[in-house]
C-alpha positions as CSV (number, residue, x, y, z in Angstrom):
1,X,-17.5,-30.6,-134.8
2,X,-15.0,-32.8,-136.8
3,X,-17.9,-33.8,-139.1
4,X,-18.6,-30.1,-139.8
5,X,-15.0,-29.5,-140.8
6,X,-15.0,-32.6,-142.9
7,X,-18.2,-31.8,-144.8
8,X,-17.4,-28.1,-145.4
9,X,-13.7,-28.4,-146.0
10,X,-14.3,-28.1,-149.8
11,X,-16.4,-25.0,-149.4
12,X,-13.8,-22.9,-147.6
13,X,-13.0,-19.7,-149.5
14,X,-9.4,-19.7,-150.5
15,X,-7.3,-16.5,-151.0
16,X,-7.1,-15.1,-154.5
17,X,-3.7,-15.8,-156.1
18,X,-4.2,-13.5,-159.1
19,X,-6.4,-10.5,-158.6
20,X,-6.8,-10.0,-162.3
21,X,-8.4,-13.4,-162.8
22,X,-10.7,-13.1,-159.8
23,X,-14.4,-13.0,-160.8
24,X,-15.8,-12.6,-157.3
25,X,-17.4,-14.9,-154.8
26,X,-20.6,-16.9,-155.4
27,X,-23.6,-16.3,-153.2
28,X,-23.1,-19.7,-151.8
29,X,-19.5,-19.0,-150.7
30,X,-20.6,-15.7,-149.1
31,X,-23.4,-17.4,-147.2
32,X,-21.0,-20.1,-146.0
33,X,-18.5,-17.5,-144.8
34,X,-21.2,-15.5,-143.0
35,X,-22.5,-18.7,-141.3
36,X,-19.0,-19.7,-140.3
37,X,-18.3,-16.3,-138.8
38,X,-21.6,-16.4,-136.9
39,X,-20.7,-19.8,-135.4
40,X,-17.2,-18.5,-134.4
41,X,-18.8,-15.5,-132.8
42,X,-21.2,-17.6,-130.7
43,X,-18.4,-19.9,-129.6
44,X,-16.3,-16.9,-128.6
45,X,-19.3,-15.4,-126.7
46,X,-20.0,-18.6,-124.9
47,X,-16.2,-19.0,-123.9
48,X,-16.2,-15.3,-122.6
49,X,-19.3,-15.9,-120.5
50,X,-17.8,-19.1,-119.1
51,X,-14.7,-17.3,-118.1
52,X,-16.8,-14.5,-116.6
53,X,-18.7,-16.9,-114.5
54,X,-15.4,-18.5,-113.2
55,X,-14.3,-15.0,-112.2
56,X,-17.5,-14.4,-110.3
57,X,-17.2,-17.6,-108.4
58,X,-13.6,-16.9,-107.3
59,X,-14.3,-13.3,-106.2
60,X,-13.2,-12.9,-102.6
61,X,-15.0,-9.6,-102.3
62,X,-18.4,-11.0,-103.3
63,X,-21.2,-9.2,-101.4
64,X,-22.9,-12.4,-100.4
65,X,-19.8,-13.6,-98.6
66,X,-19.4,-16.9,-100.4
67,X,-16.7,-18.3,-102.5
68,X,-18.0,-21.3,-104.4
69,X,-14.7,-22.4,-105.8
70,X,-12.7,-22.2,-102.6
71,X,-15.1,-24.3,-100.5
72,X,-17.3,-21.5,-99.2
73,X,-14.8,-19.8,-97.0
74,X,-16.6,-16.5,-97.2
75,X,-15.4,-13.2,-98.5
76,X,-12.6,-11.3,-96.8
77,X,-14.6,-8.2,-95.8
78,X,-17.4,-10.2,-94.3
79,X,-14.9,-12.3,-92.3
80,X,-13.3,-9.2,-90.9
81,X,-16.6,-7.6,-89.9
82,X,-18.0,-10.8,-88.3
83,X,-14.7,-11.4,-86.5
84,X,-14.8,-8.0,-84.7
85,X,-16.6,-7.2,-81.4
86,X,-17.8,-4.0,-80.0
87,X,-14.5,-3.1,-78.3
88,X,-12.7,-3.4,-81.6
89,X,-15.2,-1.0,-83.2
90,X,-14.8,1.5,-80.4
91,X,-10.9,1.3,-80.6
92,X,-11.1,1.7,-84.4
93,X,-13.4,4.8,-84.0
94,X,-11.1,6.5,-81.5
95,X,-8.1,5.8,-83.7
96,X,-9.8,7.3,-86.7
97,X,-11.0,10.3,-84.8
98,X,-7.5,11.0,-83.5
99,X,-6.1,10.7,-87.1
100,X,-8.8,13.0,-88.5
101,X,-8.3,15.6,-85.7
102,X,-4.5,15.7,-86.6
103,X,-5.2,16.2,-90.3
104,X,-7.8,18.9,-89.7
105,X,-5.5,20.8,-87.3
106,X,-2.9,20.9,-89.9
107,X,-5.1,22.8,-92.3
108,X,-6.7,25.0,-89.6
109,X,-5.6,28.6,-89.6
110,X,-3.4,29.6,-86.7
111,X,-4.5,32.4,-84.5
112,X,-2.1,35.2,-83.7
């Protein structure tokens, strides 16, 4: 990378000091700028994909239940589901049914 900077440092387009004396860019300068922008774009894209992959690896809510970065501890929802037995599911269902019944009775019309 340092070699590229050293070789092409003389070809970098400099800002125009006097607009009246500016005759335009040469085709070589335009091609160089387009190539430089394309290289920067590719580096930015690669950096973005690398950061996205890091986020995917550290996601605690991953559907496969694995966290690669944290030593394969498993995802939080999978741990909760695996840690419950049938009694816990029954108690959660009864609790949810009771709460739903209270909410529906609040909206139910009262008989006279």
